[in-house]
N, C-alpha and C positions, 0 to 999 in steps of 0.2 A: 514527812519522815525521810531522812537521808538514806540513800541507797549505798551500800558498801560495794566497792569494786575490788575484786581479787585478781591480782596479776600473777601469773606463774611464769617463771623463767625457764625457757627450754634451751638446752645446750646442743640440740640437734643442728648440725652445720647446714642442713637443708631447710630449716624452718625460718627462712629469712624474715617473713612478716612479723613474727613474734619477737625477733631480735631488734627491730628498728627502734632506736632511741633507748634501748635497755642496757646497752653495754658498749665498751670501747675495746678495740682489738689492738694489741701491740704486734707488730710484724718484725720478725728477726730474719735477716737474710744470711744464709750459710752457703758454704761452697757446695755441699751435697746434702740435700734434704733427707734422702733415704738413709745415708750413713748416719746422720744426726739422729734419725728415728731409731735405728738399730742400737746405737750407743746409749741414748737416753732411756730407751725401753729397758735395757739391761740394768739401769740405775733406778728402776721403778717409777719413772715419769709416767703419769697417766695420760695417754693420748685419747682424744675423743674423735679424732679422724686420722686414719693412717695416710701415708703419702699418696697423693692423687696428682696425676699429670693433668694440668689444666690446659684448655685449648689455646690460651694466650702465651704459652711457652714457659711456664714455671711449674715446678712441683711443689705442692703445699701439704703440710700436715698441721694438725691442731692439738695442743696439749693444754691440760688444766692444772692450775696450782692448788694448793691446799685450801684456799679461800673460794674456789670455784671460778676464778678468772680464767678466761680462755686466751691463749697466745697462739699466733700463727708462726710457723717456721717455713721459709721458702727458699728455693734455689732456682736459678735460671737453667733452662735446658739448652744445649747447643741447637742452633737452627739446622733443620734438615739440609744436608748437602754442604754444610760449612766445614771447614778444616781448621784445626787448631795449629798455630805455628809451633 
């Protein structure tokens, strides 16, 4: 007798194991992730992760479209001690 396997899709950004092989992420680079978050939130974009400063020097946020697809928006942060011309 065949056994049915049920898979659930988790949108938790921290549940990496459940996401492997289950989805594709599009990453959009913007000048300022936090500003994008503020503007898009005002336009009712559903964010599943607010902007987070990652240790590798970027700020990332994640939003979801009407079909449940997750997109990443990111911006680079200036390196500590760097000066802008």
